[in-house]
VEXKEVEX-599515 format. One line per 3 residues: for each residue x, y, z of C-alpha. Coordinates in Angstrom, 3 decimals, always signed. Example, Ala and Ser with C-alpha at 12.3 -4.5 7.8 and 13.67 -1.06 7.14 Angstrom:
# VEXKEVEX-599515
+12.300/-4.500/+7.800 ~ +13.670/-1.060/+7.140
***
This chain:
# VEXKEVEX-599515
-2.306/+47.062/-17.933 ~ -4.853/+44.296/-17.332 ~ -4.068/+41.720/-14.571
-3.835/+38.192/-15.419 ~ -6.487/+36.331/-13.092 ~ -4.688/+33.129/-13.246
-1.257/+34.821/-12.215 ~ -3.181/+36.203/-9.379 ~ -4.698/+33.031/-8.343
-1.220/+31.333/-8.406 ~ -0.022/+34.226/-6.126 ~ -2.871/+33.902/-3.749
-2.463/+30.253/-3.368 ~ +1.380/+30.510/-2.648 ~ +0.884/+33.487/-0.248
-1.837/+31.554/+1.553 ~ +0.081/+28.077/+1.668 ~ +3.455/+29.747/+2.212
+4.697/+27.020/-0.189 ~ +4.777/+26.382/-3.959 ~ +4.343/+22.730/-3.387
+1.311/+22.998/-1.287 ~ -0.272/+25.769/-3.631 ~ +0.255/+23.473/-6.626
-1.561/+20.626/-4.816 ~ -4.283/+23.022/-3.822 ~ -4.858/+24.339/-7.451
-4.193/+20.922/-8.965 ~ -1.526/+22.076/-11.328 ~ +2.253/+21.421/-11.510
+4.905/+23.215/-9.538 ~ +6.618/+24.632/-12.691 ~ +3.182/+26.006/-13.720
+2.854/+27.937/-10.432 ~ +6.572/+29.154/-10.516 ~ +6.018/+30.423/-14.065
+2.791/+32.103/-13.142 ~ +4.469/+33.916/-10.287 ~ +7.501/+35.014/-12.334
+5.317/+36.277/-14.987 ~ +3.359/+38.329/-12.484 ~ +6.364/+39.821/-10.957
+7.922/+40.562/-14.424 ~ +4.774/+41.957/-15.947 ~ +4.270/+44.523/-13.218
+7.948/+44.975/-12.212 ~ +7.398/+44.298/-8.511 ~ +8.953/+41.579/-6.293
+6.325/+39.764/-4.252 ~ +8.439/+37.304/-2.319 ~ +11.696/+37.431/-0.776
+13.439/+34.735/-2.804 ~ +11.730/+31.188/-3.727 ~ +13.142/+28.931/-1.069
+10.759/+27.995/+1.781 ~ +9.679/+29.236/+4.054 ~ +8.362/+31.922/+1.494
+8.115/+35.423/+2.810 ~ +6.020/+38.102/+1.336 ~ +7.592/+41.385/+0.601
+5.709/+44.650/+1.715 ~ +4.114/+44.812/-1.805 ~ +3.230/+41.126/-1.534
+1.489/+41.608/+1.742 ~ -0.552/+44.528/+0.208 ~ -1.381/+42.400/-2.735
-2.337/+39.486/-0.726 ~ -4.796/+41.406/+1.313 ~ -6.518/+42.629/-2.013
-6.480/+39.032/-3.330 ~ -8.125/+37.835/-0.272 ~ -10.922/+40.216/-1.012
-11.066/+39.341/-4.696 ~ -11.490/+35.804/-4.441 ~ -13.768/+35.862/-1.491
-16.156/+37.875/-3.675 ~ -15.566/+35.694/-6.511 ~ -16.425/+32.579/-4.229
-19.685/+34.306/-3.318 ~ -20.540/+35.197/-6.948 ~ -19.957/+31.649/-7.972
-22.206/+30.353/-5.034 ~ -24.835/+32.839/-6.046 ~ -25.117/+31.693/-9.606
-24.677/+27.961/-8.520 ~ -27.635/+28.429/-6.084 ~ -29.775/+30.245/-8.515
-29.382/+27.554/-11.196 ~ -29.654/+24.439/-8.913 ~ -33.275/+23.493/-7.950
-32.241/+22.231/-4.522 ~ -29.877/+25.017/-3.891 ~ -26.324/+24.561/-2.679
-24.912/+21.180/-1.314 ~ -22.640/+21.175/+1.610 ~ -19.752/+18.777/+1.491
-18.842/+18.000/+5.178 ~ -16.248/+15.867/+6.477 ~ -15.763/+14.904/+10.251
-13.607/+12.793/+12.510 ~ -16.539/+12.462/+14.932 ~ -19.662/+10.644/+13.753
-21.501/+12.139/+16.665 ~ -20.748/+15.682/+15.908 ~ -21.381/+15.113/+12.265
-24.932/+13.868/+12.884 ~ -25.658/+16.726/+15.408 ~ -24.466/+19.154/+12.725
-26.694/+17.505/+10.014 ~ -29.623/+17.889/+12.648 ~ -28.927/+21.576/+13.042
-27.785/+22.833/+9.829 ~ -31.297/+22.913/+8.006 ~ -32.356/+25.650/+10.461
-29.758/+27.978/+9.168 ~ -30.104/+26.912/+5.597 ~ -33.694/+25.645/+4.851
-33.812/+23.295/+1.920 ~ -29.962/+22.866/+1.839 ~ -28.619/+19.479/+0.882
-25.657/+18.035/+2.877 ~ -23.202/+15.171/+2.078 ~ -20.931/+13.747/+4.951
-17.652/+11.759/+4.819 ~ -16.093/+10.381/+8.026 ~ -12.416/+10.014/+8.469
-9.711/+10.676/+10.976 ~ -8.469/+14.206/+12.014 ~ -5.542/+14.198/+9.468
-7.623/+12.784/+6.689 ~ -10.397/+15.427/+6.987 ~ -7.862/+18.244/+6.940
-6.355/+16.867/+3.899 ~ -9.537/+16.558/+2.016 ~ -10.567/+20.141/+2.867
-7.090/+21.536/+1.688 ~ -7.499/+19.334/-1.647 ~ -10.890/+20.921/-2.233
-12.717/+17.751/-1.792 ~ -15.026/+19.065/+0.872 ~ -16.303/+22.432/+1.829
-16.064/+22.228/+5.698 ~ -15.060/+19.793/+8.433 ~ -15.401/+18.951/+12.047
-12.005/+18.088/+13.542 ~ -10.358/+17.578/+17.067 ~ -7.483/+20.084/+17.608
-6.678/+20.569/+13.892 ~ -3.323/+22.010/+13.018 ~ -2.881/+25.934/+13.157
-2.876/+27.056/+9.635 ~ -3.113/+30.572/+8.217 ~ -5.074/+29.172/+5.211
-7.912/+27.865/+7.374 ~ -10.770/+29.688/+9.352 ~ -11.742/+28.051/+12.744
-14.791/+28.095/+15.031 ~ -14.833/+25.894/+18.278 ~ -17.759/+23.578/+18.489
-17.022/+21.346/+21.616 ~ -14.587/+20.623/+24.378 ~ -14.185/+17.074/+25.505
-12.156/+14.573/+27.371 ~ -11.395/+10.759/+27.363 ~ -13.180/+8.146/+29.311
-12.649/+4.507/+29.785 ~ -15.067/+1.650/+28.083 ~ -15.109/-1.651/+29.802
-17.514/-4.513/+29.597 ~ -20.588/-4.321/+32.120 ~ -19.345/-7.412/+33.944
-15.812/-6.118/+34.217 ~ -14.637/-5.678/+37.923 ~ -14.557/-1.958/+37.748
-17.768/-1.431/+35.923 ~ -19.699/-0.110/+38.988 ~ -16.848/+2.022/+40.204
-17.323/+5.816/+40.153 ~ -13.937/+6.179/+38.499 ~ -11.128/+4.007/+37.118
-7.322/+4.189/+37.747 ~ -4.955/+4.654/+34.738 ~ -3.111/+1.701/+36.066
-5.820/-0.561/+34.898 ~ -4.327/-0.619/+31.525 ~ -1.239/-2.682/+32.701
-3.560/-5.631/+33.347 ~ -5.778/-5.305/+30.309 ~ -5.680/-5.683/+26.453
-5.804/-2.103/+25.023 ~ -8.078/-1.811/+21.885 ~ -6.619/+1.066/+19.629
-8.018/+2.880/+16.551 ~ -5.723/+2.919/+13.473 ~ -3.102/+5.477/+13.204
-3.084/+8.483/+13.074 ~ -6.234/+8.579/+15.166 ~ -6.398/+11.556/+17.414
-8.033/+9.190/+20.206 ~ -5.054/+6.732/+19.824 ~ -2.463/+9.335/+19.755
-3.777/+10.834/+23.072 ~ -4.486/+7.498/+24.751 ~ -0.834/+6.337/+24.038
+0.580/+9.634/+25.063 ~ -1.384/+9.499/+28.515 ~ -0.026/+6.039/+29.190
+3.586/+6.910/+28.177 ~ +3.782/+9.806/+30.494 ~ +2.514/+7.782/+33.246
+4.920/+5.051/+32.396 ~ +2.328/+2.437/+31.957 ~ +2.724/-0.329/+29.411
-0.466/-2.113/+28.530 ~ -0.727/-5.967/+28.733 ~ -1.390/-6.227/+25.070
-2.576/-4.010/+22.157 ~ -5.184/-4.918/+19.318 ~ -5.649/-2.387/+16.576
-9.237/-2.191/+15.209 ~ -10.320/+0.253/+12.574 ~ -13.597/+1.846/+13.836
-15.186/+2.862/+17.095 ~ -18.149/+0.408/+16.313 ~ -15.689/-2.409/+16.151
-13.921/-1.404/+19.224 ~ -17.356/-1.144/+21.147 ~ -18.313/-4.618/+19.821
-14.809/-5.980/+20.904 ~ -15.314/-4.262/+24.609 ~ -18.883/-5.996/+24.810
-17.409/-9.441/+24.055 ~ -14.818/-9.020/+26.796 ~ -11.693/-8.832/+24.382
-10.327/-5.492/+25.911 ~ -10.960/-2.058/+27.140 ~ -10.659/+1.267/+25.263
-10.798/+5.069/+25.580 ~ -13.511/+7.128/+23.852 ~ -14.378/+10.909/+24.058
-17.385/+11.195/+26.322 ~ -19.599/+12.604/+23.729 ~ -19.064/+9.393/+21.619
-20.259/+6.952/+24.036 ~ -23.899/+5.793/+23.127 ~ -26.074/+3.906/+25.735
-25.251/+0.293/+25.401 ~ -26.229/-1.999/+28.280 ~ -23.147/-4.314/+27.490
-20.700/-1.528/+28.077 ~ -19.787/+0.816/+31.089 ~ -18.070/+4.143/+30.533
-15.863/+5.488/+33.515 ~ -13.964/+8.788/+33.960 ~ -10.281/+8.337/+34.888
-9.048/+9.320/+38.468 ~ -6.231/+11.382/+36.888 ~ -5.745/+14.596/+34.801
-6.826/+13.706/+31.423 ~ -6.038/+16.201/+28.515 ~ -9.016/+18.280/+27.211
-9.578/+18.264/+23.259 ~ -11.335/+21.045/+21.484 ~ -13.248/+20.277/+18.155
-13.682/+22.845/+15.507 ~ -15.590/+23.443/+12.586 ~ -13.044/+24.373/+9.823
-13.287/+25.898/+6.281 ~ -10.550/+27.448/+4.072 ~ -10.081/+31.138/+5.142
-10.483/+32.584/+1.714 ~ -14.013/+31.095/+1.793 ~ -14.797/+32.452/+5.267
-17.041/+35.155/+3.972 ~ -19.037/+33.072/+1.490 ~ -22.594/+32.211/+2.296
-22.095/+28.635/+2.441 ~ -19.359/+29.068/+5.266 ~ -21.558/+31.567/+7.033
-24.327/+28.905/+7.361 ~ -21.720/+26.400/+8.629 ~ -20.259/+28.791/+11.293
-23.760/+29.884/+12.362 ~ -24.636/+26.126/+12.929 ~ -21.331/+25.646/+14.900
-22.370/+28.605/+17.078 ~ -25.809/+27.030/+17.916 ~ -24.254/+23.674/+18.910
-21.683/+25.203/+21.388 ~ -24.260/+24.775/+24.219 ~ -24.108/+21.012/+23.700
-20.524/+20.782/+24.547 ~ -19.483/+18.206/+27.262 ~ -17.192/+20.679/+28.720
-18.279/+24.456/+28.528 ~ -16.360/+26.428/+25.852
***
């Protein structure tokens, strides 16, 4: 009895996502379509693959065995697709990369051609939650993100570890100090990225745990805008140390308290992990680990 590939694709997406809703979004089809394909697969082969249909979806023993096989199937299918695409395209494969860090996106772009000579690369910049959403929606092939959510449908490779530092105008009273006290924020205007920026969340959590309320807060959309506002004396802000380009108008200082360490990862879909494109991405990530501000 021939197996319907569309039914297998629906099953594979649901098993990987743990949800019919997320699987439908990933495959860009309706939820009823996914449900009908699952039902047809089980009825055609007379085997239950999930324990019920209410989330969280749990695979049966047969479902677990089938999922192991579909992971191999769609990994090979992806490799075949890439091989044919690469063979037909004069310039080879194009990597669609998204990153929540312009600095690490630039470092990746500089290192990637060494692993994939002649490769093309396209980069989008967003916050951590945006780039993860783009990856799951199939809008990009890989992402660089700070502490992305743990998800069985994703494959990860650490690329850097970093911590926040304080940015102040060069004529600020603490600009020449070796470190700055967290209490400085009680007398300063805090410049914040947009929600749900990871830098913003970490900064506000750090202040909340210390019981410190900024004198005032102003929300600005990009790091570049915040740096310009600091240079003009409008306020102060926090940045990850790797994202502090030399600027004679700004001084960057470590804080004299425990600051959470964040880890950045290169991420792709787990069912693409063995593809040649993903291998090039992860090989590049491994080569960049030596430049991490804090050893991995």
